[in-house]
N, C-alpha and C positions, 0 to 999 in steps of 0.2 A: 161122626164123620159120614159114614157111610149111607144113613138112613137121610142125612142133611142133604148129600147130593143125590141120592134117588128122589128125593120131593122135587129138586129143582129139575131134576132131570123128566119127571113126570108132567111138569108143567112145560117142558118143553115140547115134549110128545104130544100134548094136548092141543098145544098152540100151533101144530104143525111146523116144526122151525126144527131145521138143521143141525146138526150140533156132534164136534167130536168128545170123546171122552178128556182128553187131554186138555181140551180150551175150558171146556167145562170144570175140571179141576182146577185150572188157575182159577176161575173164580171164586171157586168153594174155598181154597185157603186164602184167598185174600180177604173175603167176608165174614168165615166161619168165627164165631156160633152164630151170626146175624144175618140170619136167613132172610128176612125183607130186606137188606142190603144187597144180600147176593142175589136176590128176584129184580132189584131193582138197575142192579148193574148190567145183568144178563140183558133185562130188556131194553136198555140203553144201548146195546150192543148188538141186537139183530137189526139184520139189513137185508130186506128181501128173503126172508125168509130164514135167513141162515146166522147160526152165534158166530161172531166173528173175536178175534183175538184183540184184547184191549189194543186202544189206539195212542203208543205214548205219546204222541203230541197235545191229546187233550188236556194236560196237565193238571187232572185231577189230585185230590190229597191221596187217593189209593197207589197211585203210579209208584212209590217206593216199595209196598208191597208186591205188585205184579213183577216188578224188577228182583226183588229179594226171590221171588219162589225160582225164578228162572235162576238164578247165581247160585241158589242153595242146589236145587237139582243138579244141576252142571259141577258140584264141590266145589265152587271158587267164592270160598265163606269170605277168604280176604277183601275179594272184590266188592262183597255185600258189605262188610265192616266201612270202607272207604264210601260207598253210594251212601250209606245211612247218615253216616258222619259229617258227610258233606251235604246232605237235604234234608235234615230236620232240627228244626229248632230245639233248643233245650227241653222246652215241656213237653212237646212229643215223642223222647226218648223213652220215657217210662212207656209208652204203649208197645214199644218194642219186644219189651219181655214177655207181655200178655200176650202176643201175637205167635213169638218161637215157640211158648209154652202149649198154646191152641194146636199149631202146627209139628207138634213135637217131633212127628211120625219121618220129617223131612231130615234126621238126623240120623235113621237108619236103624238097624238091630235094636231091641230092647236092653240092651245093655247100654249101649251107646245113649239112649233115650234117658234112661235113669241118670247117666253123669251128667247129661246137659242139664236135666232138671235140676242136679244139685249146682251145678255153675249157675245156671238162671236164678236160683235162688237167693246165692250169695250175691250175685249182681243187682237184686232187688233190695238188699239189704245195705250193700254199700250206695247205692244211688241214694238214699237217703240223708248219707253221711259226709258225700265228698262234695269237693267245691266244684269239679269240672264233671259233670255227668256224662258229657261227651268222651271224656277220658275212661271214664268206667264202663260206658257201654263199649268203646274200643277194646277194652280191656276183656272183658265178656265174649265178645265175641272172637276175639284171638283166641281165648282158650277152648272155645266150641267148633274152632276149625282142627283144633290140635285133636279131637276126641280120634 
């Protein structure tokens, strides 16, 4: 992910866009591993030569990802669970597992990341077997919160 961030930062520097790394990191965590998507998101949020934090009022499909990054950074995994289960349709919930895996560093140290991967793996397996995928995702997020 470091090279991904460096590439987007290089583009911003070349275009003389002012940015801070925390804001850039937020866009990277939302779009990773899709570099083109990240560049487009950043481009849409440059105003008067400055990269701005995402506007929650935009209502874009990535809003839950922005919110989730902030909640996980703050250690509010239970709030993230409530957010996701309230905003996502059943067919979108499978994407959460991949997003969490792609951003596994939000769980902290390596031992916690390993435990998170095992929880995510079981959640994906169960996802294909359960009647209510929202309950399954909620259960996975509860387990992740207890790491």
